[in-house]
ZANUMAR-847158 format. One record per residue (C-alpha): residue number from 0; residue in one letter; x, y, z. Coordinates in Angstrom, 1 decimal. Each point is the difference from the previous one (the first is absolute). Layout:
NUM, A, X, Y, Z
...
This chain:
0, M, 34.9, -70.4, -60.3
1, V, -1.5, 3.0, -1.8
2, Q, 2.6, 2.7, -0.7
3, K, -0.3, 3.6, -1.0
4, I, 2.2, 0.3, -3.1
5, I, 0.9, 3.0, -2.1
6, I, 1.4, -0.5, -3.5
7, I, 2.1, 2.9, -1.4
8, G, 0.6, 0.3, -3.7
9, P, -1.7, 0.6, -3.3
10, A, -3.8, -0.6, -0.2
11, H, -3.0, 1.5, -1.7
12, P, -0.1, 2.6, -1.6
13, Y, 3.5, -1.0, -1.1
14, R, 0.3, -2.8, -2.6
15, G, 2.5, -2.7, -0.7
16, G, 1.3, -3.3, 1.3
17, I, 0.9, 1.1, 3.5
18, A, -3.3, 1.7, 0.6
19, A, -1.7, -3.2, -1.2
20, F, 2.2, -2.0, 2.3
21, N, -0.8, 2.1, 3.1
22, E, -3.7, 0.0, -0.6
23, R, 0.0, -3.8, -0.6
24, L, 2.0, -0.5, 3.2
25, A, -2.4, 2.2, 2.0
26, H, -2.9, -2.1, -1.2
27, E, 1.8, -3.2, 1.1
28, L, 0.8, 1.4, 3.5
29, S, -3.5, 1.3, 0.4
30, A, -1.5, -3.4, -1.1
31, E, 2.1, -1.6, 2.8
32, G, -1.7, 2.3, 2.6
33, H, 2.6, 2.8, 0.4
34, L, -0.8, 3.7, 0.1
35, V, 1.8, 1.4, -3.0
36, E, 0.6, 3.6, -1.2
37, L, 2.0, 1.1, -3.1
38, V, 1.9, 3.3, 0.2
39, T, 1.1, 1.3, -3.3
40, F, 1.2, 3.2, -1.7
41, T, -1.4, 3.4, -0.7
42, L, 3.2, 0.5, -2.1
43, Q, 1.8, -3.2, -1.1
44, Y, 2.3, 1.3, -2.7
45, P, 0.4, 3.6, -1.2
46, S, -1.0, 0.1, -3.7
47, F, 3.6, 0.7, -1.2
48, L, 1.1, -3.3, 1.5
49, F, -2.8, -2.1, -1.3
50, P, 0.7, -1.5, -3.5
51, G, -3.6, -1.1, -0.8
52, K, -3.1, 1.9, -1.1
53, T, -1.8, -0.1, 3.3
54, Q, 0.5, -1.5, 3.5
55, F, -3.8, -0.3, 0.6
56, S, -2.5, -2.7, -0.6
57, E, -3.2, 0.7, -1.9
58, G, -2.0, -2.6, 1.9
59, P, -1.9, 0.5, 3.3
60, A, 1.5, -0.6, 3.4
61, P, -0.5, -3.4, 1.6
62, A, -3.2, 0.4, 1.9
63, D, 1.1, -2.5, 2.8
64, L, 3.4, 1.5, 0.9
65, Q, 0.9, 2.9, 2.2
66, I, 2.5, 2.1, -1.9
67, D, 1.4, 3.2, 1.6
68, R, 2.0, 2.4, -2.2
69, K, 2.5, 1.7, 2.2
70, I, 3.7, -0.2, -1.2
71, N, 1.8, 2.6, -2.0
72, S, 3.2, -1.7, -1.2
73, M, 1.8, 3.4, -0.3
74, N, -1.0, 1.8, 3.2
75, P, 2.0, -0.8, 3.2
76, F, -2.5, 1.9, 2.1
77, N, -2.7, -2.3, -1.3
78, W, 2.1, -3.0, 0.9
79, I, 0.2, 1.1, 3.6
80, K, -3.7, 0.8, 0.1
81, V, -1.0, -3.4, -1.4
82, G, 2.4, -1.8, 2.3
83, H, -1.6, 1.6, 3.1
84, H, -3.5, -0.8, -1.5
85, L, 1.0, -3.7, -0.3
86, K, 1.5, 0.0, 3.5
87, K, -3.4, 1.1, 1.4
88, K, -1.7, -2.8, -1.9
89, K, 1.8, -2.6, 2.2
90, A, -0.1, -2.7, -2.6
91, D, 1.3, -3.5, 0.7
92, L, 2.0, 0.0, -3.3
93, I, 1.0, 2.3, -2.8
94, I, 0.8, -1.6, -3.3
95, I, 2.0, 2.3, -2.3
96, A, 0.2, -0.9, -3.7
97, F, 3.4, 1.0, -1.3
98, W, 1.0, 0.0, -3.7
99, L, 2.2, 3.0, -0.7
100, P, 2.8, 1.8, 1.9
101, Y, -1.6, 3.4, -0.8
102, M, -2.7, -0.9, 2.5
103, A, 2.5, -0.7, 2.8
104, P, 0.1, 3.4, 1.7
105, A, -3.8, 0.3, 0.3
106, L, -0.7, -3.6, 0.9
107, G, 3.0, -0.4, 2.3
108, T, -0.8, 3.2, 1.9
109, I, -3.7, -0.9, 0.4
110, A, 1.0, -3.5, 1.3
111, R, 2.4, 1.5, 2.6
112, I, -2.5, 2.4, 1.4
113, S, -3.0, -2.4, 0.1
114, R, 1.6, -2.0, 2.8
115, T, -1.9, -3.1, -1.3
116, P, 1.4, -3.4, -0.9
117, V, 0.8, 0.3, -3.8
118, V, 0.5, -2.8, -2.6
119, G, 1.6, 1.1, -3.2
120, L, -1.7, -1.8, -2.9
121, V, 2.8, 0.4, -2.6
122, H, -0.7, -0.3, -3.7
123, N, 3.3, 1.6, -1.0
124, L, 2.6, 1.4, 2.4
125, I, 2.3, 1.5, -2.7
126, S, -1.3, 1.4, -3.3
127, H, 0.3, -2.1, -3.1
128, E, 1.5, 3.1, -1.7
129, H, 2.5, 0.9, 2.7
130, K, 0.4, 3.6, 1.0
131, P, 2.5, 1.8, 2.2
132, G, -1.0, -0.2, 3.6
133, D, -2.3, -3.1, -0.3
134, R, 1.9, -2.0, 2.5
135, L, 0.2, 2.8, 2.5
136, L, -3.8, 0.7, -0.3
137, A, -0.8, -3.7, 0.3
138, K, 2.1, -0.3, 3.1
139, Y, -1.9, 2.9, 1.6
140, F, -3.2, -1.9, -0.6
141, C, 1.4, -3.2, 1.3
142, G, 0.9, 1.8, 3.2
143, S, -3.6, 0.8, 0.6
144, V, -1.4, -3.5, -0.3
145, D, -0.1, -2.8, 2.6
146, R, -0.4, -3.0, -2.3
147, F, -0.1, -0.6, -3.7
148, V, -1.9, -2.2, -2.5
149, A, 1.6, -0.1, -3.4
150, L, -1.9, -1.1, -3.2
151, S, 3.1, -1.7, -1.5
152, E, 3.2, -1.6, 1.2
153, S, 2.1, 2.6, -1.9
154, V, -1.8, 2.8, 2.0
155, L, 0.5, -2.0, 3.2
156, N, 3.7, 0.0, -0.7
157, D, 0.0, 3.8, -0.5
158, I, -1.7, 0.4, 3.4
159, R, 2.5, -2.3, 1.7
160, R, 2.8, 2.1, -1.4
161, L, -1.4, 3.3, 1.1
162, A, -1.7, -1.1, 3.3
163, P, 1.9, -3.1, 1.0
164, N, -1.2, 0.0, 3.6
165, K, -3.7, 0.2, -0.6
166, P, -2.4, -3.0, -0.5
167, A, -0.9, -0.5, -3.7
168, S, -1.9, -2.7, -1.8
169, F, -1.0, -0.8, -3.6
170, S, -3.6, -0.5, -1.0
171, P, -0.7, -0.2, -3.7
172, H, -2.2, 2.5, -1.9
173, P, -3.6, -1.4, 0.2
174, L, -2.2, -0.5, -3.1
175, Y, -1.7, 3.1, -1.4
176, D, -3.4, -1.5, 0.0
177, N, -1.9, 3.3, 0.0
178, F, -0.3, 0.3, -3.8
179, G, -3.0, -2.3, -0.4
180, E, -0.5, -3.5, -1.3
181, A, 1.5, -1.2, -3.2
182, V, -1.9, 0.3, -3.3
183, G, 0.3, -2.2, -3.1
184, R, 2.8, 0.8, -2.4
185, E, -2.2, 0.8, -2.9
186, E, -2.1, 2.4, 2.1
187, A, 3.2, 1.7, 1.3
188, C, 1.4, 0.3, -3.6
189, R, -3.3, 1.3, -1.3
190, H, -0.2, 2.6, 2.9
191, L, 3.5, 1.2, -0.8
192, G, -0.4, -0.1, -3.8
193, L, 2.6, -2.7, -0.4
194, N, 0.0, -3.0, -2.3
195, P, -0.6, -3.2, 2.0
196, E, 1.8, -1.9, -2.8
197, D, 3.2, 1.7, 0.9
198, R, 2.3, -1.2, 2.8
199, I, 0.6, 2.9, 2.3
200, L, 3.0, 0.8, 2.1
201, L, -0.8, 2.5, 2.7
202, S, 2.3, 2.6, 1.6
203, F, -2.1, 1.6, 2.7
204, G, 0.4, 2.9, 2.5
205, L, 1.6, 3.4, 0.2
206, I, 2.9, 0.3, -2.5
207, R, 3.3, 0.9, 1.6
208, D, 3.5, -0.5, -1.4
209, Y, 1.0, -2.7, 2.5
210, K, -3.0, -2.2, -1.1
211, G, 1.8, -0.9, -3.2
212, L, -2.5, 0.8, -2.7
213, D, 2.9, 0.7, -2.4
214, W, 1.3, -3.5, 0.6
215, L, -3.5, -1.4, -0.7
216, L, -0.3, 1.9, -3.2
217, E, 3.4, -1.3, -1.1
218, A, -0.9, -3.6, 1.0
219, F, -3.3, 0.1, -1.8
220, A, 1.7, 1.4, -3.2
221, A, 2.5, -3.0, 0.2
222, L, -2.7, -2.7, -0.1
223, K, 0.4, -2.2, -3.0
224, E, -3.8, -0.2, -0.5
225, R, -2.3, 2.9, 1.0
226, S, -3.0, -0.8, -2.2
227, G, -3.1, 0.0, 2.1
228, V, 1.8, 1.3, 3.0
229, K, -0.5, 3.5, 1.5
230, L, 1.7, 1.8, 2.8
231, A, -2.4, 2.0, 2.1
232, V, 1.5, 2.8, 2.1
233, A, -2.5, 1.3, 2.6
234, G, 0.9, 2.7, 2.5
235, E, 0.8, 3.6, 0.3
236, F, 3.5, 1.3, -0.9
237, Y, 2.0, 1.2, 3.0
238, A, 3.0, 0.3, -2.4
239, D, 0.6, 1.5, -3.4
240, G, -2.6, -1.7, -2.1
241, E, 1.3, 1.2, -3.3
242, K, 3.2, -1.9, 0.3
243, Y, -1.9, -3.3, 0.3
244, H, -2.2, 0.8, -3.0
245, R, 3.1, 1.0, -1.9
246, L, 1.7, -3.3, 0.9
247, A, -3.0, -2.0, -1.1
248, K, 0.0, 1.8, -3.4
249, N, 3.7, -0.5, -0.4
250, L, -0.4, -3.7, 0.7
251, G, -2.8, -0.3, -2.5
252, I, -2.6, -1.2, 2.5
253, D, -2.2, 3.0, 0.7
254, E, -2.9, -1.5, -1.9
255, E, 0.2, -3.1, 2.2
256, V, 0.0, 1.9, 3.3
257, I, -3.3, 0.9, 1.5
258, W, 0.6, 3.2, 1.9
259, R, -2.5, 0.8, 2.8
260, T, 2.2, 2.5, 1.8
261, E, -2.4, 1.5, 2.4
262, F, -0.7, -0.8, 3.6
263, V, -2.1, -3.1, 0.2
264, P, -2.9, 0.4, 2.4
265, D, -0.9, -2.8, 2.4
266, S, -3.1, -0.9, -2.0
267, E, 2.1, -0.7, -3.2
268, V, 2.8, -2.1, 1.6
269, K, -1.8, -3.4, -0.3
270, Y, -0.5, 0.5, -3.7
271, Y, 3.7, 0.4, -0.8
272, F, 1.0, -3.0, 2.1
273, C, -2.7, -2.2, -1.3
274, A, 0.8, 0.9, -3.6
275, A, 3.7, -0.8, 0.5
276, D, 1.7, -3.3, -0.7
277, L, 3.2, 0.9, 1.9
278, I, 0.9, 2.9, 2.5
279, V, 3.5, 1.2, -0.7
280, Q, 2.1, 1.9, 2.6
281, P, 3.5, 0.6, -1.5
282, Y, 1.2, 2.1, 3.0
283, K, 3.6, 1.2, 0.2
284, T, -0.3, 0.4, 3.8
285, A, -2.8, -1.0, 2.4
286, T, -1.0, -0.8, 3.5
287, Q, -3.4, -1.5, -0.5
288, S, -2.9, 0.8, -2.2
289, G, -3.8, 0.4, 0.4
290, V, -0.4, -1.0, -3.7
291, T, 1.0, -3.6, 0.8
292, Q, -2.7, -0.1, 2.7
293, I, -2.6, 1.2, -2.5
294, A, 1.2, -2.7, -2.4
295, Y, -0.4, -2.6, 2.7
296, H, -3.5, 1.1, 0.8
297, F, -1.0, -0.4, -3.6
298, E, 2.1, -3.1, -0.3
299, K, 2.2, 1.2, -2.8
300, P, 3.5, -1.3, -0.8
301, M, 2.9, 2.5, 0.4
302, L, 3.4, 0.7, -1.4
303, V, 2.3, 1.9, 2.4
304, T, 3.7, 0.8, 0.1
305, R, 2.2, -1.3, 2.8
306, V, 0.3, 3.2, 1.9
307, G, -1.0, 0.9, 3.6
308, G, -2.8, -2.1, 1.4
309, L, -1.6, -0.9, -3.3
310, P, 1.4, -3.5, -0.3
311, E, -1.1, -0.7, 3.5
312, I, -3.6, 0.7, -1.0
313, V, 0.1, -1.6, -3.5
314, P, 1.7, -3.4, 0.2
315, D, 1.4, -0.8, -3.4
316, G, -1.8, -2.8, -1.8
317, K, -2.9, -0.1, 2.5
318, V, -1.9, 3.2, -0.7
319, G, 2.0, 1.3, -2.9
320, Y, 3.5, 1.1, -0.6
321, A, 2.7, 1.7, 2.0
322, V, 2.9, 0.9, -2.3
323, D, 3.2, 1.9, 0.0
324, P, -0.4, 3.8, -0.3
325, S, 0.7, 0.5, -3.7
326, P, -1.9, 0.4, -3.3
327, A, 1.4, -3.3, -1.3
328, A, -1.2, -2.0, 3.0
329, I, -3.4, 1.6, -0.3
330, T, -0.2, -0.9, -3.7
331, A, 0.9, -3.6, 0.7
332, A, -2.7, -0.4, 2.6
333, L, -2.6, 1.7, -2.2
334, E, 0.8, -2.3, -2.8
335, K, -0.2, -3.1, 2.3
336, F, -3.4, 1.2, 1.2
337, L, -1.4, 0.7, -3.4
338, K, 1.3, -3.3, -1.5
339, D, -0.9, -2.4, 2.9
340, S, -3.2, 1.6, 1.3
341, P, 0.7, -1.4, 3.5
342, D, -2.8, -0.3, 2.5
343, F, 1.1, 1.6, 3.3
344, S, -3.5, 0.1, 1.5
345, E, 0.5, -2.7, 2.7
346, G, 3.3, 1.5, 1.1
347, I, -1.6, 3.5, 0.2
348, R, -2.9, -1.2, 2.1
349, D, 2.3, -1.8, 2.3
350, E, 2.4, 3.0, 0.4
351, K, -2.7, 2.6, 0.5
352, R, -1.1, -1.6, 3.2
353, K, 3.1, 1.5, 1.7
354, Y, -1.2, 3.5, -0.5
355, S, -2.9, 0.7, 2.3
356, W, -1.0, 3.2, 1.7
357, K, -0.6, -2.0, 3.2
358, K, 3.7, -0.9, 0.1
359, M, 1.0, 3.6, -0.5
360, A, -2.3, 1.2, 2.8
361, E, 1.5, -2.7, 2.3
362, A, 3.5, 1.1, -0.8
363, L, -0.8, 3.6, 0.8
364, I, -1.9, -0.8, 3.2
């Protein structure tokens, strides 16, 4: 049955993983015959709360998606107005992407006023970097939602603690297959100015303290043999970048770290993944990660720490390594990978079949 569906959350002109997720989801639902509209922000974050250089994409808007900019995250009068606007739309379903307690007052108020069945699509319910009031705000959002789909078991557990009487299910983060087809490793290295003779360990994505780049630098420095091995760090700093540069210098590895610390546009993502031998995610806390789903798309082995939902997505020994969250454990896994050169390709291809957008669409519908 064709349904009229509204997806609320980041979308063009905003950039980032959740905007990419919402747009890819809209494409999937549209391909299945539903009438889909994206409602996004006129103001997402005030500039003083945003840690990066810009919130906005430089690329063009997707030509085949209807994206309506309406929500001001800081203006309660706007929330009321948008809620009534959506009520008049008489949609069959509203899907609200939720990733940050800061957004709870706006999104929760809009959902309540819309008088439309609402599914909360929850990336994170509580912030990775906990702040006072997070649980109270998350609970307000939970009160506005009829049902939930969580992207990891750990988020599902958070939902069940804060909204124990509401239906909730887990559907894993689908593949990010919107970054194009893979290119050859030599071509990727040449495009990025890297030496294809080197073995490249890749840390990818926005750099925040909870993602454990300091652990990775310490683990890399502790390798017994680093000749011909480079650590590429690709992504914009959302934390104090100087402390990481200082740590690399103090560890004596700054010349062996390839720093590409600017936001990586969609058109460049495939080159970083195709150049890499191993994707490393040494997170200190996590729920799930879009980086793993890019790695699956490009069929790259991964090293993750056993935090949050990461070991659910990266089965140890099948697609890479899931290790204890410590620099020593990361070092041991890196040494094993560099010494044994294991072939995880069959396991990766088998595992990636689980992560389809069709399954996500079915879970939401």
